[in-house]
Short mmCIF file of the C-alpha atoms (twelve columns), coordinates in Angstrom:
data_MODEL
# 
_entry.id   MODEL 
# 
loop_
_atom_site.group_PDB 
_atom_site.id 
_atom_site.type_symbol 
_atom_site.label_atom_id 
_atom_site.label_alt_id 
_atom_site.label_comp_id 
_atom_site.label_asym_id 
_atom_site.label_seq_id 
_atom_site.Cartn_x 
_atom_site.Cartn_y 
_atom_site.Cartn_z 
_atom_site.pdbx_PDB_model_num 
ATOM 1   C CA . MET A 1   75.311 7.494   110.543 1 
ATOM 2   C CA . SER A 2   79.074 7.850   110.741 1 
ATOM 3   C CA . GLY A 3   81.617 9.689   112.866 1 
ATOM 4   C CA . ARG A 4   81.287 10.880  116.433 1 
ATOM 5   C CA . PRO A 5   77.751 11.619  117.711 1 
ATOM 6   C CA . LEU A 6   76.885 15.193  118.646 1 
ATOM 7   C CA . LEU A 7   75.941 13.974  122.145 1 
ATOM 8   C CA . GLU A 8   77.024 10.655  123.586 1 
ATOM 9   C CA . VAL A 9   75.769 9.692   127.060 1 
ATOM 10  C CA . GLU A 10  77.150 6.576   128.707 1 
ATOM 11  C CA . ASN A 11  76.327 4.919   132.050 1 
ATOM 12  C CA . LEU A 12  74.687 8.054   133.426 1 
ATOM 13  C CA . ARG A 13  73.696 7.627   137.067 1 
ATOM 14  C CA . THR A 14  72.113 10.327  139.208 1 
ATOM 15  C CA . THR A 15  71.202 9.812   142.841 1 
ATOM 16  C CA . PHE A 16  69.970 12.037  145.684 1 
ATOM 17  C CA . ARG A 17  70.506 11.880  149.427 1 
ATOM 18  C CA . THR A 18  67.177 11.847  151.225 1 
ATOM 19  C CA . ASP A 19  65.962 11.135  154.762 1 
ATOM 20  C CA . ALA A 20  64.553 7.857   153.412 1 
ATOM 21  C CA . GLY A 21  67.924 6.821   151.967 1 
ATOM 22  C CA . GLU A 22  69.537 7.050   148.542 1 
ATOM 23  C CA . LEU A 23  67.050 7.928   145.817 1 
ATOM 24  C CA . VAL A 24  68.105 6.541   142.431 1 
ATOM 25  C CA . ALA A 25  66.612 8.730   139.699 1 
ATOM 26  C CA . VAL A 26  68.790 7.711   136.729 1 
ATOM 27  C CA . ASP A 27  70.630 4.390   136.698 1 
ATOM 28  C CA . GLY A 28  73.089 3.506   133.947 1 
ATOM 29  C CA . VAL A 29  71.348 5.344   131.129 1 
ATOM 30  C CA . GLY A 30  72.967 5.653   127.710 1 
ATOM 31  C CA . PHE A 31  71.932 7.218   124.385 1 
ATOM 32  C CA . THR A 32  73.283 9.316   121.527 1 
ATOM 33  C CA . VAL A 33  72.038 12.293  119.514 1 
ATOM 34  C CA . GLU A 34  73.397 12.955  116.042 1 
ATOM 35  C CA . LYS A 35  73.679 16.376  114.480 1 
ATOM 36  C CA . GLY A 36  70.362 17.393  112.900 1 
ATOM 37  C CA . GLU A 37  68.293 14.579  114.420 1 
ATOM 38  C CA . THR A 38  65.594 14.481  117.079 1 
ATOM 39  C CA . VAL A 39  65.813 11.902  119.845 1 
ATOM 40  C CA . CYS A 40  62.791 11.587  122.144 1 
ATOM 41  C CA . ILE A 41  63.024 10.255  125.691 1 
ATOM 42  C CA . VAL A 42  59.636 8.837   126.645 1 
ATOM 43  C CA . GLY A 43  58.084 7.252   129.700 1 
ATOM 44  C CA . GLU A 44  55.623 7.900   132.510 1 
ATOM 45  C CA . SER A 45  56.096 10.804  134.889 1 
ATOM 46  C CA . GLY A 46  58.735 9.782   137.407 1 
ATOM 47  C CA . SER A 47  60.702 7.618   134.972 1 
ATOM 48  C CA . GLY A 48  63.787 9.813   135.220 1 
ATOM 49  C CA . LYS A 49  63.526 11.568  131.864 1 
ATOM 50  C CA . THR A 50  63.952 15.151  133.083 1 
ATOM 51  C CA . VAL A 51  66.641 14.264  135.633 1 
ATOM 52  C CA . ALA A 52  68.599 12.499  132.870 1 
ATOM 53  C CA . THR A 53  68.604 15.557  130.621 1 
ATOM 54  C CA . GLU A 54  69.311 17.993  133.445 1 
ATOM 55  C CA . SER A 55  72.191 15.763  134.559 1 
ATOM 56  C CA . VAL A 56  73.766 16.078  131.122 1 
ATOM 57  C CA . THR A 57  74.300 19.810  131.655 1 
ATOM 58  C CA . ARG A 58  74.669 19.512  135.444 1 
ATOM 59  C CA . LEU A 59  71.573 21.497  136.278 1 
ATOM 60  C CA . VAL A 60  70.959 19.038  139.135 1 
ATOM 61  C CA . ASP A 61  71.959 20.527  142.487 1 
ATOM 62  C CA . THR A 62  74.977 18.706  143.917 1 
ATOM 63  C CA . PRO A 63  74.521 18.100  146.797 1 
ATOM 64  C CA . PRO A 64  72.010 16.592  147.413 1 
ATOM 65  C CA . GLY A 65  72.478 15.077  143.954 1 
ATOM 66  C CA . THR A 66  75.427 13.033  142.715 1 
ATOM 67  C CA . ILE A 67  76.048 12.568  138.983 1 
ATOM 68  C CA . LYS A 68  78.319 9.888   137.534 1 
ATOM 69  C CA . GLY A 69  79.050 8.653   134.029 1 
ATOM 70  C CA . THR A 70  79.973 10.533  130.874 1 
ATOM 71  C CA . ALA A 71  78.107 12.967  128.629 1 
ATOM 72  C CA . ARG A 72  80.228 14.036  125.670 1 
ATOM 73  C CA . LEU A 73  79.132 16.960  123.491 1 
ATOM 74  C CA . ASN A 74  81.249 17.147  120.347 1 
ATOM 75  C CA . GLY A 75  83.708 14.883  122.133 1 
ATOM 76  C CA . ARG A 76  84.028 17.007  125.294 1 
ATOM 77  C CA . ASP A 77  82.807 15.466  128.540 1 
ATOM 78  C CA . LEU A 78  80.341 17.875  130.138 1 
ATOM 79  C CA . LEU A 79  80.440 15.999  133.452 1 
ATOM 80  C CA . SER A 80  84.197 16.492  133.937 1 
ATOM 81  C CA . MET A 81  84.329 20.167  132.913 1 
ATOM 82  C CA . SER A 82  85.088 22.926  135.368 1 
ATOM 83  C CA . ASP A 83  82.203 25.245  136.233 1 
ATOM 84  C CA . ASP A 84  83.717 28.003  134.063 1 
ATOM 85  C CA . GLU A 85  84.064 25.656  131.077 1 
ATOM 86  C CA . LEU A 86  80.494 24.459  131.490 1 
ATOM 87  C CA . ARG A 87  79.135 28.024  131.676 1 
ATOM 88  C CA . SER A 88  80.750 28.755  128.323 1 
ATOM 89  C CA . VAL A 89  79.065 25.685  126.808 1 
ATOM 90  C CA . ARG A 90  75.595 26.318  128.203 1 
ATOM 91  C CA . GLY A 91  73.718 28.711  125.992 1 
ATOM 92  C CA . ASN A 92  76.359 28.629  123.265 1 
ATOM 93  C CA . ASN A 93  76.664 24.933  122.391 1 
ATOM 94  C CA . ILE A 94  73.725 23.530  124.311 1 
ATOM 95  C CA . ALA A 95  70.450 25.143  125.342 1 
ATOM 96  C CA . HIS A 96  67.341 24.163  127.322 1 
ATOM 97  C CA . ILE A 97  63.661 24.829  126.840 1 
ATOM 98  C CA . PHE A 98  61.801 24.024  130.036 1 
ATOM 99  C CA . GLN A 99  58.328 22.597  130.546 1 
ATOM 100 C CA . ASN A 100 56.645 25.646  132.048 1 
ATOM 101 C CA . PRO A 101 57.634 28.984  130.433 1 
ATOM 102 C CA . GLN A 102 55.473 30.754  133.020 1 
ATOM 103 C CA . GLU A 103 57.927 29.745  135.737 1 
ATOM 104 C CA . ALA A 104 61.069 29.950  133.608 1 
ATOM 105 C CA . MET A 105 60.622 33.654  132.794 1 
ATOM 106 C CA . ASN A 106 61.211 36.626  135.107 1 
ATOM 107 C CA . HIS A 107 57.952 38.557  135.323 1 
ATOM 108 C CA . CYS A 108 59.674 41.711  136.553 1 
ATOM 109 C CA . PHE A 109 61.407 42.325  133.232 1 
ATOM 110 C CA . SER A 110 60.253 42.644  129.630 1 
ATOM 111 C CA . VAL A 111 60.718 39.667  127.348 1 
ATOM 112 C CA . GLY A 112 63.032 41.666  125.110 1 
ATOM 113 C CA . TRP A 113 65.278 42.593  128.042 1 
ATOM 114 C CA . GLN A 114 65.502 38.925  129.045 1 
ATOM 115 C CA . ILE A 115 66.571 37.880  125.553 1 
ATOM 116 C CA . VAL A 116 69.150 40.683  125.479 1 
ATOM 117 C CA . GLU A 117 70.481 39.574  128.865 1 
ATOM 118 C CA . ALA A 118 70.838 35.979  127.623 1 
ATOM 119 C CA . LEU A 119 72.594 37.195  124.481 1 
ATOM 120 C CA . GLN A 120 75.042 39.477  126.275 1 
ATOM 121 C CA . ALA A 121 75.824 36.781  128.824 1 
ATOM 122 C CA . HIS A 122 77.485 34.835  126.005 1 
ATOM 123 C CA . GLN A 123 78.521 37.482  123.481 1 
ATOM 124 C CA . ASP A 124 80.182 40.871  123.815 1 
ATOM 125 C CA . VAL A 125 77.718 42.951  121.798 1 
ATOM 126 C CA . PRO A 126 76.501 46.545  122.362 1 
ATOM 127 C CA . ASP A 127 72.945 47.210  123.542 1 
ATOM 128 C CA . ASP A 128 71.590 48.382  120.179 1 
ATOM 129 C CA . GLU A 129 72.962 45.345  118.358 1 
ATOM 130 C CA . ALA A 130 71.642 43.028  121.064 1 
ATOM 131 C CA . ARG A 131 68.196 44.626  120.815 1 
ATOM 132 C CA . ALA A 132 68.151 44.195  117.047 1 
ATOM 133 C CA . ARG A 133 69.113 40.531  117.420 1 
ATOM 134 C CA . ALA A 134 66.431 39.984  120.068 1 
ATOM 135 C CA . VAL A 135 63.773 41.488  117.792 1 
ATOM 136 C CA . GLU A 136 65.022 39.306  114.940 1 
ATOM 137 C CA . LEU A 137 64.712 36.190  117.108 1 
ATOM 138 C CA . LEU A 138 61.221 37.131  118.301 1 
ATOM 139 C CA . ASP A 139 60.178 37.577  114.707 1 
ATOM 140 C CA . ARG A 140 61.813 34.280  113.706 1 
ATOM 141 C CA . VAL A 141 59.861 32.290  116.299 1 
ATOM 142 C CA . GLY A 142 56.578 33.781  115.122 1 
ATOM 143 C CA . ILE A 143 55.880 36.663  117.527 1 
ATOM 144 C CA . ALA A 144 53.840 39.142  115.490 1 
ATOM 145 C CA . ASN A 145 54.943 42.813  115.639 1 
ATOM 146 C CA . ALA A 146 58.170 41.686  117.296 1 
ATOM 147 C CA . SER A 147 59.665 45.172  117.558 1 
ATOM 148 C CA . ALA A 148 56.603 46.552  119.321 1 
ATOM 149 C CA . ARG A 149 56.376 43.550  121.648 1 
ATOM 150 C CA . PHE A 150 60.021 43.749  122.738 1 
ATOM 151 C CA . ASP A 151 59.063 45.876  125.746 1 
ATOM 152 C CA . ASP A 152 56.032 43.761  126.756 1 
ATOM 153 C CA . TYR A 153 56.108 41.701  129.944 1 
ATOM 154 C CA . PRO A 154 55.503 37.942  130.178 1 
ATOM 155 C CA . HIS A 155 51.987 38.335  131.568 1 
ATOM 156 C CA . GLU A 156 51.023 40.061  128.299 1 
ATOM 157 C CA . PHE A 157 51.756 36.903  126.282 1 
ATOM 158 C CA . SER A 158 49.688 33.743  125.886 1 
ATOM 159 C CA . GLY A 159 51.075 30.343  126.888 1 
ATOM 160 C CA . GLY A 160 52.055 29.509  123.313 1 
ATOM 161 C CA . GLN A 161 53.689 32.913  122.860 1 
ATOM 162 C CA . LYS A 162 55.665 32.486  126.081 1 
ATOM 163 C CA . GLN A 163 56.989 29.170  124.805 1 
ATOM 164 C CA . ARG A 164 58.000 30.877  121.561 1 
ATOM 165 C CA . VAL A 165 59.866 33.501  123.594 1 
ATOM 166 C CA . MET A 166 61.658 30.732  125.491 1 
ATOM 167 C CA . ILE A 167 62.668 29.176  122.183 1 
ATOM 168 C CA . ALA A 168 64.010 32.567  121.050 1 
ATOM 169 C CA . MET A 169 66.074 32.803  124.240 1 
ATOM 170 C CA . ALA A 170 67.447 29.311  123.640 1 
ATOM 171 C CA . LEU A 171 68.588 30.266  120.146 1 
ATOM 172 C CA . VAL A 172 70.714 33.277  121.137 1 
ATOM 173 C CA . GLY A 173 73.947 31.281  120.950 1 
ATOM 174 C CA . ASN A 174 73.064 29.214  117.853 1 
ATOM 175 C CA . PRO A 175 73.338 25.978  119.895 1 
ATOM 176 C CA . ASP A 176 74.456 22.642  118.498 1 
ATOM 177 C CA . LEU A 177 72.004 20.843  120.785 1 
ATOM 178 C CA . LEU A 178 68.606 21.920  122.041 1 
ATOM 179 C CA . ILE A 179 67.117 20.080  125.022 1 
ATOM 180 C CA . ALA A 180 63.345 20.536  125.159 1 
ATOM 181 C CA . ASP A 181 61.617 19.246  128.289 1 
ATOM 182 C CA . GLU A 182 57.893 18.688  127.653 1 
ATOM 183 C CA . PRO A 183 57.723 21.925  125.625 1 
ATOM 184 C CA . THR A 184 54.083 21.477  124.592 1 
ATOM 185 C CA . THR A 185 52.513 19.931  127.728 1 
ATOM 186 C CA . ALA A 186 50.594 23.031  128.885 1 
ATOM 187 C CA . LEU A 187 49.419 24.019  125.397 1 
ATOM 188 C CA . ASP A 188 46.238 23.178  123.527 1 
ATOM 189 C CA . VAL A 189 46.444 20.817  120.547 1 
ATOM 190 C CA . THR A 190 46.503 23.541  117.894 1 
ATOM 191 C CA . VAL A 191 49.264 25.555  119.570 1 
ATOM 192 C CA . GLN A 192 51.151 22.350  120.313 1 
ATOM 193 C CA . ALA A 193 51.232 21.528  116.611 1 
ATOM 194 C CA . GLN A 194 52.490 25.038  115.830 1 
ATOM 195 C CA . ILE A 195 55.344 24.749  118.348 1 
ATOM 196 C CA . LEU A 196 56.360 21.346  116.976 1 
ATOM 197 C CA . ARG A 197 56.402 22.720  113.416 1 
ATOM 198 C CA . LEU A 198 58.472 25.673  114.619 1 
ATOM 199 C CA . LEU A 199 61.038 23.385  116.270 1 
ATOM 200 C CA . ASP A 200 61.203 21.299  113.101 1 
ATOM 201 C CA . ASP A 201 61.778 24.393  110.954 1 
ATOM 202 C CA . LEU A 202 64.422 25.778  113.312 1 
ATOM 203 C CA . GLN A 203 66.211 22.445  113.425 1 
ATOM 204 C CA . GLU A 204 66.477 22.416  109.654 1 
ATOM 205 C CA . GLU A 205 67.599 26.064  109.615 1 
ATOM 206 C CA . TYR A 206 70.184 25.808  112.382 1 
ATOM 207 C CA . GLY A 207 71.233 22.176  111.866 1 
ATOM 208 C CA . MET A 208 70.979 21.445  115.566 1 
ATOM 209 C CA . GLY A 209 70.239 18.178  117.300 1 
ATOM 210 C CA . ILE A 210 67.164 18.055  119.523 1 
ATOM 211 C CA . LEU A 211 66.752 15.964  122.663 1 
ATOM 212 C CA . LEU A 212 63.034 16.038  123.470 1 
ATOM 213 C CA . VAL A 213 61.521 14.829  126.734 1 
ATOM 214 C CA . THR A 214 57.865 13.856  126.550 1 
ATOM 215 C CA . HIS A 215 55.272 11.393  127.797 1 
ATOM 216 C CA . ASP A 216 53.096 12.041  124.720 1 
ATOM 217 C CA . LEU A 217 53.556 9.385   122.049 1 
ATOM 218 C CA . GLY A 218 51.560 11.522  119.637 1 
ATOM 219 C CA . VAL A 219 54.324 14.140  119.849 1 
ATOM 220 C CA . VAL A 220 56.948 11.409  119.426 1 
ATOM 221 C CA . ALA A 221 55.285 10.145  116.276 1 
ATOM 222 C CA . GLU A 222 55.336 13.641  114.801 1 
ATOM 223 C CA . VAL A 223 58.943 14.610  115.420 1 
ATOM 224 C CA . ALA A 224 61.211 11.723  116.470 1 
ATOM 225 C CA . ASP A 225 64.002 10.123  114.501 1 
ATOM 226 C CA . ARG A 226 64.917 7.814   117.359 1 
ATOM 227 C CA . ILE A 227 63.305 6.949   120.698 1 
ATOM 228 C CA . VAL A 228 64.650 6.095   124.149 1 
ATOM 229 C CA . VAL A 229 62.063 4.449   126.425 1 
ATOM 230 C CA . MET A 230 62.803 4.984   130.125 1 
ATOM 231 C CA . TYR A 231 61.219 3.403   133.166 1 
ATOM 232 C CA . ALA A 232 62.263 3.822   136.823 1 
ATOM 233 C CA . GLY A 233 65.631 5.264   135.846 1 
ATOM 234 C CA . LYS A 234 66.517 2.547   133.335 1 
ATOM 235 C CA . VAL A 235 66.360 2.312   129.534 1 
ATOM 236 C CA . MET A 236 63.874 -0.384  128.516 1 
ATOM 237 C CA . GLU A 237 64.160 0.005   124.766 1 
ATOM 238 C CA . ARG A 238 65.724 2.305   122.195 1 
ATOM 239 C CA . GLY A 239 65.628 2.463   118.441 1 
ATOM 240 C CA . GLY A 240 64.415 4.228   115.334 1 
ATOM 241 C CA . VAL A 241 60.920 5.656   115.392 1 
ATOM 242 C CA . PHE A 242 59.632 3.176   112.810 1 
ATOM 243 C CA . ASP A 243 61.234 0.204   114.593 1 
ATOM 244 C CA . ILE A 244 59.569 1.052   117.867 1 
ATOM 245 C CA . PHE A 245 56.174 2.128   116.535 1 
ATOM 246 C CA . GLU A 246 55.897 -0.774  114.112 1 
ATOM 247 C CA . ARG A 247 57.302 -3.459  116.430 1 
ATOM 248 C CA . PRO A 248 57.489 -2.386  120.073 1 
ATOM 249 C CA . ALA A 249 59.486 -5.107  121.791 1 
ATOM 250 C CA . HIS A 250 59.481 -4.432  125.538 1 
ATOM 251 C CA . PRO A 251 56.231 -5.073  127.457 1 
ATOM 252 C CA . TYR A 252 56.507 -1.549  128.892 1 
ATOM 253 C CA . THR A 253 56.780 0.048   125.459 1 
ATOM 254 C CA . GLN A 254 53.801 -2.030  124.378 1 
ATOM 255 C CA . ALA A 255 51.830 -0.851  127.415 1 
ATOM 256 C CA . LEU A 256 52.565 2.769   126.471 1 
ATOM 257 C CA . MET A 257 51.410 2.080   122.917 1 
ATOM 258 C CA . ARG A 258 48.129 0.623   124.131 1 
ATOM 259 C CA . CYS A 259 47.400 3.934   125.829 1 
ATOM 260 C CA . LEU A 260 47.234 5.630   122.423 1 
ATOM 261 C CA . PRO A 261 43.601 6.554   121.723 1 
ATOM 262 C CA . ASN A 262 43.713 5.216   118.151 1 
ATOM 263 C CA . LYS A 263 44.572 1.691   119.302 1 
ATOM 264 C CA . GLY A 264 40.912 1.086   119.893 1 
ATOM 265 C CA . GLU A 265 41.242 -0.200  123.432 1 
ATOM 266 C CA . GLU A 266 39.514 1.165   126.517 1 
ATOM 267 C CA . THR A 267 42.277 1.657   129.054 1 
ATOM 268 C CA . ASP A 268 42.720 3.510   132.314 1 
ATOM 269 C CA . GLY A 269 46.468 3.391   131.839 1 
ATOM 270 C CA . ILE A 270 49.079 0.864   132.867 1 
ATOM 271 C CA . PRO A 271 48.066 -1.162  135.956 1 
ATOM 272 C CA . GLY A 272 50.226 -0.649  139.033 1 
ATOM 273 C CA . ARG A 273 52.665 2.139   139.749 1 
ATOM 274 C CA . LEU A 274 56.322 3.007   139.425 1 
ATOM 275 C CA . PRO A 275 58.535 1.486   142.143 1 
ATOM 276 C CA . ASP A 276 59.804 3.559   145.054 1 
ATOM 277 C CA . PRO A 277 63.133 5.058   143.834 1 
ATOM 278 C CA . THR A 278 64.580 4.602   147.311 1 
ATOM 279 C CA . ASP A 279 63.662 0.892   147.307 1 
ATOM 280 C CA . LEU A 280 64.003 -0.377  143.751 1 
ATOM 281 C CA . PRO A 281 63.248 -4.019  142.909 1 
ATOM 282 C CA . ASP A 282 65.865 -6.513  141.720 1 
ATOM 283 C CA . GLY A 283 65.860 -7.604  138.113 1 
ATOM 284 C CA . CYS A 284 63.839 -5.784  135.498 1 
ATOM 285 C CA . ARG A 285 62.373 -2.611  136.970 1 
ATOM 286 C CA . PHE A 286 59.083 -3.259  135.125 1 
ATOM 287 C CA . ALA A 287 58.729 -6.865  136.333 1 
ATOM 288 C CA . PRO A 288 56.264 -6.088  139.198 1 
ATOM 289 C CA . ARG A 289 53.816 -4.660  136.633 1 
ATOM 290 C CA . CYS A 290 54.561 -7.066  133.770 1 
ATOM 291 C CA . GLU A 291 52.077 -9.822  132.965 1 
ATOM 292 C CA . HIS A 292 54.861 -11.911 131.406 1 
ATOM 293 C CA . ALA A 293 57.306 -11.731 134.334 1 
ATOM 294 C CA . VAL A 294 58.929 -14.973 135.442 1 
ATOM 295 C CA . GLY A 295 61.392 -15.707 138.204 1 
ATOM 296 C CA . GLU A 296 64.408 -14.777 136.101 1 
ATOM 297 C CA . CYS A 297 62.912 -11.291 135.584 1 
ATOM 298 C CA . GLU A 298 63.088 -10.589 139.307 1 
ATOM 299 C CA . ILE A 299 66.706 -11.401 140.125 1 
ATOM 300 C CA . GLY A 300 70.012 -9.678  139.482 1 
ATOM 301 C CA . ASP A 301 70.134 -6.392  137.594 1 
ATOM 302 C CA . GLN A 302 68.199 -4.988  134.647 1 
ATOM 303 C CA . PRO A 303 68.662 -7.428  131.722 1 
ATOM 304 C CA . GLU A 304 71.420 -6.540  129.265 1 
ATOM 305 C CA . MET A 305 70.395 -4.837  126.043 1 
ATOM 306 C CA . VAL A 306 69.769 -7.240  123.173 1 
ATOM 307 C CA . GLU A 307 70.186 -5.988  119.616 1 
ATOM 308 C CA . LEU A 308 67.141 -6.793  117.485 1 
ATOM 309 C CA . THR A 309 68.223 -4.811  114.418 1 
ATOM 310 C CA . ARG A 310 71.119 -2.406  113.752 1 
ATOM 311 C CA . ASP A 311 69.324 0.441   115.556 1 
ATOM 312 C CA . HIS A 312 66.842 -1.348  117.795 1 
ATOM 313 C CA . GLU A 313 67.709 -2.713  121.255 1 
ATOM 314 C CA . VAL A 314 65.617 -4.026  124.129 1 
ATOM 315 C CA . SER A 315 66.256 -4.893  127.778 1 
ATOM 316 C CA . CYS A 316 64.113 -7.998  128.389 1 
ATOM 317 C CA . VAL A 317 65.029 -11.598 129.291 1 
ATOM 318 C CA . TYR A 318 62.652 -12.960 126.666 1 
ATOM 319 C CA . TYR A 319 65.011 -11.754 123.930 1 
ATOM 320 C CA . GLN A 320 68.010 -13.482 125.439 1 
ATOM 321 C CA . GLN A 321 69.288 -16.868 124.349 1 
ATOM 322 C CA . GLY A 322 67.139 -19.718 125.595 1 
ATOM 323 C CA . TYR A 323 63.923 -17.684 125.804 1 
ATOM 324 C CA . ASP A 324 61.039 -17.344 123.359 1 
ATOM 325 C CA . SER A 325 60.459 -13.709 122.389 1 
ATOM 326 C CA . ALA A 326 57.099 -14.658 120.895 1 
ATOM 327 C CA . VAL A 327 55.742 -14.778 124.462 1 
ATOM 328 C CA . VAL A 328 56.038 -11.010 124.832 1 
ATOM 329 C CA . ARG A 329 55.218 -10.015 121.275 1 
ATOM 330 C CA . ASP A 330 51.908 -8.238  120.699 1 
ATOM 331 C CA . GLU A 331 50.918 -8.738  117.098 1 
ATOM 332 C CA . SER A 332 48.022 -6.301  117.463 1 
ATOM 333 C CA . LEU A 333 50.639 -3.537  117.799 1 
ATOM 334 C CA . GLU A 334 52.696 -4.885  114.902 1 
ATOM 335 C CA . ALA A 335 49.955 -4.804  112.296 1 
ATOM 336 C CA . GLU A 336 50.928 -3.440  108.904 1 
ATOM 337 C CA . GLY A 337 50.633 0.351   108.943 1 
ATOM 338 C CA . SER A 338 50.696 0.601   112.728 1 
ATOM 339 C CA . ALA A 339 53.264 3.392   112.585 1 
ATOM 340 C CA . GLY A 340 51.045 5.347   110.221 1 
ATOM 341 C CA . ASP A 341 48.055 4.757   112.510 1 
ATOM 342 C CA . ALA A 342 50.001 6.430   115.296 1 
ATOM 343 C CA . GLY A 343 50.777 9.440   113.172 1 
ATOM 344 C CA . VAL A 344 54.325 8.606   112.047 1 
ATOM 345 C CA . SER A 345 55.132 10.006  108.629 1 
ATOM 346 C CA . ASP A 346 58.124 10.160  106.300 1 
ATOM 347 C CA . ASP A 347 58.083 13.961  106.343 1 
# 
């Protein structure tokens, strides 16, 4: 890819003041999203995925939060904008879909009214034109009888339909970037697949980039172009979907892969737990849970990223000069066709 990325995040750090001390939720995170591509941020709950994406658009309350670093959208740093500038960008250039549409919607107003309100917050359009646009969007996201359902209230929609309504609301400004935070978590498998297909279709239609937060590697395999693996506020590994599914390099990424049901292993998950974000360990954040950890893994800061291929990097001492990366390789996850086994396709 050439030219400036649609979104470029560098050294993003988000902390919170708590009674127990400083809580470090995101610590030096960096990634990019190109126009028209889908980047998935993956990791266990508590890894900092949601805080990272909400920090990009400054949805984190400050105080108690503090956000540092840069997050450039089309070259403009979102973190240094005035509040007025940022309000003009939210909804128009960048939009969010949140994890639980049940909580994100106002149950005192009809879904149509809420879409109209979102539209008129960003565009000076009369009521009748706004209503027509809202109906058009409801129809586009697959709400049957959209005109008749304009005046229905959220409780009259199923979970999948509510998520479709939230997607319609996100599209009112034709955003360049859509941030979707676990958009299919509360949905059954069939509806989940429908929502993922809808996002894929809309991305092609609108040409927008998508930053998708998920802990579900099955979802990642279906939609991702590139992957960012986060753990305890740090990036462990990042790269193209085929690079990471066919040759996961970091022991944490490998542990996530082993949790996939089609890997044929009986697992109760990854042994141990995430570290206390108010008392983070030295060295690699994953070292206390890593079977390959040595003394060098537990001193200093998180290891520097090492480039394995042009678009595949890993933060692990075993890939640095003087170490043998074969120690941490898991050939059972690198078998020919492993990406296809996980559901990755060329479509």
